[in-house]
C-alpha positions in Angstrom: 0.2 -0.3 0.2 1.3 3.5 -0.8 0.6 4.5 2.5 -0.2 8.4 3.1 0.0 8.9 6.9 -0.9 12.7 6.9 -0.2 14.8 10.2 -1.3 18.0 11.0 0.2 20.8 13.1 -2.6 23.5 13.0 -5.8 21.6 13.9 -5.9 22.1 17.8 -3.4 25.0 17.7 -5.3 27.9 16.3 -8.3 26.4 14.7 -7.7 26.6 11.3 -8.9 23.9 8.9 -6.7 20.8 8.4 -7.2 18.3 6.0 -7.4 14.3 6.4 -6.0 11.8 4.0 -9.4 11.4 2.0 -10.4 14.3 -0.7 -12.2 13.9 -4.2 -11.5 12.8 -7.7 -12.3 15.4 -10.4 -13.3 12.1 -12.1 -12.1 8.6 -11.0 -13.5 5.0 -11.3 -13.3 1.9 -13.0 -12.1 1.5 -16.8 -13.0 -1.0 -19.5 -10.0 -2.9 -18.4 -10.9 -3.0 -15.0 -8.3 -0.6 -13.3 -8.3 2.5 -11.6 -8.0 5.9 -12.8 -8.3 9.5 -12.1 -7.3 13.1 -12.6 -6.7 15.7 -10.0 -9.6 18.5 -9.8 -8.6 21.9 -11.0 -10.6 24.0 -8.9 -12.1 24.0 -5.8 -15.6 24.1 -6.8 -15.4 21.1 -8.8 -13.8 19.2 -5.8 -16.3 20.1 -3.3 -19.7 19.4 -6.3 -18.6 15.9 -6.6 -18.0 14.3 -3.0 -18.6 10.9 -2.9 -20.0 10.2 0.8 -23.5 8.4 0.3 -25.2 12.0 1.9 -28.1 11.0 3.7 -30.6 13.0 6.4 -29.4 12.4 9.9 -33.3 11.4 10.3 -33.6 8.7 7.8 -31.0 6.5 9.3 -31.2 3.7 11.4 -30.4 4.1 15.3 -27.4 1.6 16.6 -25.2 -0.5 14.6 -21.4 -1.4 14.4 -18.8 0.2 12.4 -15.7 -1.7 12.0 -12.4 0.7 10.8 -8.8 0.2 10.9 -5.5 2.6 11.4 -2.2 1.7 11.0 -1.0 2.7 14.8 -3.0 3.3 17.6 -1.5 5.3 20.4 1.0 4.7 22.2 0.4 8.0 23.6 -3.1 8.7 23.8 -2.5 12.5 24.9 -3.7 14.5 21.3 -2.0 17.4 22.7 1.4 16.2 22.6 4.0 16.1 20.2 4.2 12.1 20.6 0.4 11.6 20.4 -0.7 14.2 17.8 -0.7 11.8 15.0 -3.6 11.5 11.8 -4.4 8.2 13.2 -5.0 9.1 17.0 -6.8 12.3 15.9 -8.9 10.5 13.3 -9.9 7.4 16.1 -10.6 9.0 19.0 -9.6 12.7 19.3 -12.0 14.2 17.5 -14.8 12.3 18.6 -13.7 12.1 22.2 -12.2 14.9 23.0 -13.5 17.9 21.0 -12.8 20.9 23.0 -8.8 20.1 23.2 -8.7 19.0 19.4 -11.6 20.5 17.0 -12.3 23.3 19.3 -15.7 25.5 19.2 -16.2 25.8 15.4 -16.7 23.1 13.1 -15.7 22.7 9.5 -17.3 22.1 6.1 -15.8 20.8 2.9 -15.1 23.9 1.2 -13.1 24.9 4.4 -15.6 27.6 6.1 -16.0 27.6 9.6 -19.1 27.8 12.0 -19.5 28.1 15.6 -20.2 24.8 17.3 -23.3 25.8 19.3 -23.0 23.0 21.6 -19.9 24.5 22.5 -19.9 28.0 21.5 -23.0 30.0 21.3 -21.1 33.8 20.6 -17.9 34.6 19.6 -16.3 37.9 18.4 -12.8 40.0 18.0 -11.9 43.2 17.8 -8.8 45.7 17.5 -9.1 49.2 19.1 -6.6 51.2 19.7 -4.0 48.7 18.2 -4.9 46.2 21.4 -6.9 43.1 20.5 -9.6 41.5 22.3 -11.6 38.3 21.6 -15.1 37.3 23.7 -17.1 34.3 23.6 -19.6 32.9 25.5 -19.1 29.1 26.2 -22.6 26.5 26.1 -23.1 26.3 30.3 -24.2 22.7 29.5 -20.8 21.6 28.1 -18.9 19.9 30.9 -15.7 17.4 30.6 -16.5 13.4 31.3 -16.0 13.9 35.1 -18.7 16.5 35.4 -15.7 19.5 35.2 -17.3 22.5 33.9 -16.0 23.5 30.7 -15.4 27.2 31.0 -13.0 29.9 31.7 -10.7 27.7 33.7 -10.5 25.3 30.9 -9.7 27.9 28.5 -6.8 29.1 30.9 -5.9 25.5 31.2 -5.4 25.8 27.4 -3.0 28.7 27.7 -1.3 27.5 30.5 -0.1 24.7 28.7 0.8 26.5 25.3 2.0 30.1 26.5 5.3 29.1 27.2 5.8 27.9 23.5 8.8 24.6 23.5 10.7 25.6 26.6 7.5 25.3 28.9 8.6 21.7 30.1 5.0 20.7 28.5 5.7 17.8 25.4 3.8 19.8 22.8 4.2 21.6 19.5 4.6 24.9 20.0 1.9 27.3 19.3 2.5 31.0 18.7 -1.1 32.3 18.7 -1.6 31.1 22.4 2.0 32.5 23.0 0.6 35.9 21.9 -2.2 36.0 24.6 -1.7 38.2 27.3 -4.8 37.6 29.7 -7.8 35.3 30.3 -10.6 36.3 32.0 -14.0 35.8 33.3 -16.6 38.7 32.3 -18.4 40.3 35.1 -17.8 37.1 37.1 -19.2 35.1 34.9 -17.1 31.8 34.1 -19.0 31.3 30.8 -18.3 34.4 29.2 -14.4 34.6 28.2 -12.3 37.7 27.4 -8.8 37.6 25.6 -6.6 40.1 25.8 -3.7 39.7 23.0 -0.2 41.3 23.3 -0.2 42.0 19.8 -2.7 41.7 17.1 -3.3 38.0 15.4 -4.8 38.2 12.4 -5.0 34.7 11.0 -7.7 32.8 12.9 -11.0 34.1 12.8 -12.1 31.7 15.9 -8.8 32.5 17.9 -9.0 31.1 21.5 -11.8 28.6 21.4 -10.1 25.8 22.7 -10.1 24.2 26.1 -8.8 21.1 28.3 -9.6 19.8 31.7 -8.0 21.9 34.1 -6.2 18.8 35.5 -3.5 18.5 32.8 -1.8 21.6 33.6 0.3 19.0 35.8 3.1 18.4 33.5 4.0 14.7 34.4 -0.2 13.9 33.9 0.3 15.9 30.6 3.5 14.5 29.3 3.4 10.8 30.7 0.0 9.7 32.1 -1.9 8.8 28.8 0.9 6.3 27.8 -1.4 3.4 26.6 -4.0 4.9 29.3 -6.9 6.7 27.2 -8.2 8.4 30.3 -11.4 9.9 28.5 -12.5 11.1 32.1 -10.2 14.1 31.2 -12.3 14.7 27.8 -15.4 15.4 26.0 -17.2 14.7 23.4 -20.5 12.7 21.6 -18.2 9.5 22.1 -16.6 8.0 24.7 -14.1 5.4 25.0 -15.6 2.1 26.1 -12.6 -0.3 25.9 -9.1 -0.2 24.8 -7.3 -3.6 24.2 -3.9 -2.9 24.5 -2.1 -6.4 23.7 -4.8 -6.3 20.5 -4.4 -2.6 19.6 -8.5 -2.0 19.3 -10.3 0.5 20.6 -14.0 0.6 20.7 -16.1 4.0 21.0 -19.5 4.5 22.1 -21.9 6.9 22.6 -21.1 9.6 25.3 -24.0 9.3 28.2 -22.7 12.7 29.5 -23.1 14.4 25.9 -25.7 17.5 26.0 -25.4 17.9 22.2 -28.4 18.6 20.0 -27.5 15.5 18.1 -26.8 12.1 19.6 -24.2 9.6 17.7 -26.5 7.2 15.8 -23.7 4.2 15.6 -23.5 2.2 18.6 -19.7 1.7 18.2 -17.0 2.3 16.3 -14.3 -0.3 16.3 -10.7 1.1 15.3 -8.2 -1.9 14.7 -4.5 -1.3 14.1 -3.3 -3.2 11.2 -1.0 -3.0 8.4 -2.2 -3.1 4.8 -1.8 -7.1 4.3 -4.3 -7.4 7.4 -6.7 -4.6 6.1 -7.2 -6.3 3.0 -8.0 -9.7 4.4 -9.9 -8.1 6.9 -12.3 -6.2 4.3 -12.9 -9.3 2.4 -13.6 -11.1 5.3 -16.2 -8.7 6.3 -14.1 -7.8 9.5 -14.3 -4.2 8.3 -16.7 -2.1 6.6 -14.4 0.8 5.2 -11.0 0.3 3.9 -8.5 3.3 2.9 -6.0 2.5 0.5 -4.2 4.3 -2.3 -2.7 1.1 -4.5 -3.8 -1.1 -7.2 -2.7 -4.2 -5.3 -5.2 -3.2 -2.6 -8.2 -2.4 -5.3 -7.6 -5.8 -6.7 -8.2 -7.6 -3.3 -11.2 -5.4 -2.0 -13.5 -4.8 -5.6 -16.1 -6.7 -6.4 -17.1 -7.4 -2.9 -21.0 -8.2 -2.7 -22.5 -4.9 -1.2 -19.2 -2.7 -1.6 -18.4 0.0 -3.8 -15.3 2.3 -3.9 -15.2 5.8 -3.3 -13.1 8.0 -5.0 -10.6 11.1 -3.5 -7.9 13.3 -4.4 -5.9 13.2 -0.9 -5.9 16.9 0.8 -2.5 16.7 2.0 1.3 16.6 0.7 3.6 13.6 0.7 7.0 14.8 1.1 10.9 14.0 1.9 11.3 15.2 5.4 14.6 15.7 6.8 15.2 16.0 10.9 17.7 19.0 10.9 19.0 18.3 14.3 20.4 14.8 12.9 21.2 15.9 9.3 22.9 18.9 10.6 24.6 20.4 7.5 22.4 22.3 5.1 24.7 21.7 2.3 24.0 17.8 2.5 20.1 18.5 2.6 20.3 21.0 -0.2 22.2 18.5 -2.2 19.7 16.2 -1.7 16.8 17.8 -2.6 18.3 19.0 -5.8 19.3 15.6 -6.6 15.8 13.8 -6.0 13.6 13.7 -9.1 10.5 14.0 -7.5 8.3 12.9 -10.9 9.6 9.9 -10.7 8.7 9.2 -7.0 5.0 10.5 -8.0 5.6 7.8 -11.1 6.2 5.3 -8.6 3.6 6.2 -6.6 0.9 6.5 -9.0 1.5 4.6 -12.6 -0.5 1.2 -11.2 -3.7 3.8 -10.3 -3.3 5.8 -13.3 -3.5 8.9 -11.3 -2.5 12.3 -13.3 -1.5 15.3 -11.3 0.4 18.6 -11.4 3.9 18.1 -9.8 3.1 19.8 -6.1 5.4 22.7 -5.2 4.0 23.8 -1.9 3.6 22.1 1.7 1.1 25.8 2.0 -1.6 24.9 -0.6 -2.9 22.5 -2.9 -2.7 23.7 -6.5 -6.5 24.0 -6.7 -6.4 26.5 -3.9 -6.0 30.5 -4.1 -2.8 31.8 -3.4 -0.8 28.7 -4.5 2.5 28.9 -6.0 5.6 26.3 -6.8 8.1 27.5 -4.4 10.6 24.5 -4.8 14.1 25.6 -6.2 14.3 25.2 -9.6 18.0 24.2 -10.1 18.2 20.3 -9.7 19.5 17.3 -10.8 22.9 15.5 -9.9 25.4 18.0 -11.8 23.2 21.0 -9.0 23.7 18.4 -5.9 27.5 17.9 -6.8 27.9 21.8 -7.3 26.3 22.6 -3.8 28.7 20.0 -2.3 32.2 20.9 -3.7 31.2 24.6 -2.6 30.5 23.4 0.7 34.0 21.8 0.8 33.0 18.1 -0.3 35.3 16.2 -2.5 34.8 12.9 -4.3 36.0 9.8 -3.0 35.0 6.9 -4.7 31.1 6.9 -5.2 30.5 9.3 -2.4 31.6 12.8 -1.3 33.4 13.2 2.1 34.0 16.4 4.2 36.1 15.9 7.6 36.5 12.5 6.9 32.4 11.8 6.9 31.2 10.3 4.2 27.9 12.5 2.6 25.1 10.5 3.5 21.9 9.6 5.7 19.8 6.9 6.7 15.7 7.0 5.6 13.2 5.6 7.9 10.7 3.6 6.2 7.8 1.8 7.5 6.5 -2.1 6.9 7.0 -4.0 3.7 4.9 -1.8 1.4 6.5 -2.3 -1.9 5.3 0.9 -3.4 7.3 2.7 -0.2 10.4 0.8 -0.9 10.6 1.1 -4.6 10.4 5.0 -4.0 13.4 4.5 -1.1 15.1 2.9 -4.1 14.6 5.5 -6.4 15.9 7.8 -4.1 18.5 5.9 -3.5 19.6 5.6 -7.1 19.3 9.4 -7.7 21.4 10.2 -4.6 23.8 8.1 -5.4 24.4 9.6 -8.8 25.2 12.8 -7.2 27.7 11.5 -4.8 25.5 10.8 -1.5 25.3 7.5 0.4 21.8 6.8 1.8 20.7 3.6 4.1 17.3 2.1 4.7 16.0 2.3 8.2 13.1 0.0 8.0 10.6 0.3 10.9 7.4 -2.1 11.7 4.5 0.0 10.3 3.3 0.1 14.0 6.3 2.1 14.8 4.9 5.1 12.9 3.8 7.3 15.4 6.2 7.0 17.8 9.3 7.4 15.5 8.1 10.4 13.8 6.6 11.6 16.8 10.1 11.7 18.8 11.6 12.5 15.7 14.1 9.5 15.5 14.6 9.9 12.2 17.5 11.2 9.8 15.2 11.8 6.9 11.9 10.0 6.0 8.9 9.7 3.6 6.0 12.0 5.4 2.9 13.4 4.6 1.1 16.4 6.5 -2.1 18.0 5.9 -2.7 21.3 3.7 -5.1 23.7 5.5 -8.0 25.8 3.7 -5.8 29.6 4.8 -2.5 28.9 3.2 -1.1 31.8 5.4 -1.4 30.2 8.8 0.7 26.9 7.8 4.3 28.8 7.6 4.2 29.2 11.4 3.7 25.3 11.7 6.3 24.6 9.2 9.4 26.7 8.8 10.0 28.4 12.3 13.1 27.6 13.9 10.9 26.8 17.0 8.9 24.2 15.7 11.9 22.3 14.3 14.0 22.5 17.1 16.0 25.2 16.6 16.5 24.2 13.1 16.1 27.4 10.6 16.7 31.4 10.1 16.3 34.5 11.9 15.2 36.3 8.8 12.4 33.9 8.1 10.9 33.8 11.5 11.0 37.3 11.4 8.4 37.3 8.2 6.4 34.4 9.7 5.6 37.0 12.1 4.7 39.7 10.4 2.2 37.5 8.5 -0.1 37.2 11.8 0.4 40.9 12.0 -0.5 41.4 8.8 -4.6 42.5 8.5 -4.8 42.0 4.6 -5.7 38.6 3.3 -3.6 38.8 0.1 -0.6 40.2 1.8 -0.5 37.5 4.0 -0.4 35.1 1.2 2.2 36.6 -0.3 4.2 36.8 2.7 3.6 33.0 3.2 4.8 32.6 -0.2 8.1 34.3 0.2 8.7 32.7 3.7 8.1 28.9 1.8 10.6 30.0 -0.9 13.1 31.2 1.4 13.2 28.2 3.2 13.2 26.0 0.7 16.7 27.6 -0.2 17.8 28.6 3.2 17.2 25.7 5.1 15.7 22.6 3.1 13.7 20.4 5.6 10.3 19.2 3.4 10.7 18.4 -0.4 7.0 17.9 -1.7 6.8 15.6 -4.3 2.9 14.4 -4.4 -0.4 15.0 -3.5 -2.2 12.0 -4.7 -5.2 10.3 -4.7 -7.3 8.4 -1.7 -9.6 5.8 -2.4 -11.7 3.9 0.2 -14.3 0.4 -0.2 -17.1 0.9 1.8 -19.9 -1.5 2.5 -22.6 0.4 0.4 -25.3 1.2 3.1 -22.9 3.1 4.9 -24.1 6.5 4.9 -22.2 10.1 5.1 -19.1 8.8 5.2 -16.4 9.1 2.7 -14.3 11.9 1.0 -14.6 15.3 2.8 -12.0 17.8 1.8 -11.6 20.0 4.7 -13.9 18.5 6.6 -12.6 15.6 8.6 -13.1 13.9 12.0 -10.8 16.2 13.6 -12.3 19.4 12.2 -16.0 18.7 12.8 -17.3 17.2 16.0 -20.4 16.6 14.1 -18.8 14.6 11.6 -19.2 11.1 13.5 -22.7 11.7 15.0 -24.0 11.8 11.3 -22.3 8.6 10.0 -25.0 5.4 10.4 -26.2 2.9 8.4 -29.1 2.9 6.0 -32.0 0.4 6.6 
């Protein structure tokens, strides 16, 4: 399987929308020779218009039933606010439906990326800037409570702020959050603990739903926050339409059930959602045997294995994220080596490996910030590429050729690439990269890990370089702070770029924000070189035909819309 695990650093941080792994094709389906085929949509309008989810009215679906799904990894850290717990698999499986205030926040997202207040959590929300001072006020639904009965009020918002306001040096195992670091005070208005006022030290113009996140006040305890959720989904500290009814750590199965503490207007239709951790081979067999009700995939081999099952259909989509070659700059510390590697990689060959068997066509992506069909998209990848360009970069940095590879200070120019599982497409990508870099005099080795190690390895950055994926947000101007600052990359970066990123959030004009975002990305790819995008790609899901309101959703995902799982159910 061409696994497209997609992370997102923005989902729980500012409320800016993020994408999951399932999107939409402009046109896709079985051809005459019974093969997959498809082409990326050229406009956002086309993408939204053709959503494939078997849309049905909530009231027409039966109450009850269970839904059996899988992810490639579950846990081991069930605190999705930590770096190690913040993975798409965790967010999708239990983060959004079970811990809504900390993961989704108080706003919901539609497929086009439009945001709206979630009245189950927030009754009013407004922002204003007066005399250079920005304030945020909102009223929390007084019915909202954590599962242990603790109210979701100003103290819960303060707890979220306490965790994020100190940035990466706070002692909390977090992904730094610039917007919350700019908050100066959080207080109750006129003693009403459900009426919250936030004052910022400097205006922040990137988020229209600023401040509308909360977490249980108990989580300000650093030991509990950092270590307390390892192999323990302690949902007494969470709130949402679903709860965890069982976690089987030996079999890696988590079961969700409707939350009897849920106060929301809509109650979940499903009686159970069962998530199992399994690799691609197990997934194929499980779907064929009726052990799964839906199975996501991107490769021809899985399509051949799952197609044609009685009572099933293939729902097709464009992956609204970006696959990339990603360096850990704290381990591959030489910028010249990283830049040379990026120059040496022929991205079109990687895309060919990924998509040739499924007949997918798309433009070569040139950005981590936007999809090619989005407003403001630009191709920001350096144009000087190829083996000769890579050699020139190395030689100008003092490397000399010794046999097949360059050396400097007695060290061979090289690094390892961490891959996961035995998936043939992933291994074929590695082989192409290995060949391309060898032509440029760079040596790479394959650090192959079990697929189940993905969350822990990537979450703790225990790699030199890896093939990864990140979700793309509806507002591209918000993304640079979560990709390109020194703080987000453990000190690896550039002061000039950090200043430009700070300027984006202080700029009121949306068009000017986008211009600055593209400028930042161009500079980062040239001066830092950590992320090299090479594909967006398709996504497919084999689904039981009677499963309703499930499938490709673009910007509306399990962790950007609290109502998504509430509306999923079975037709009679």
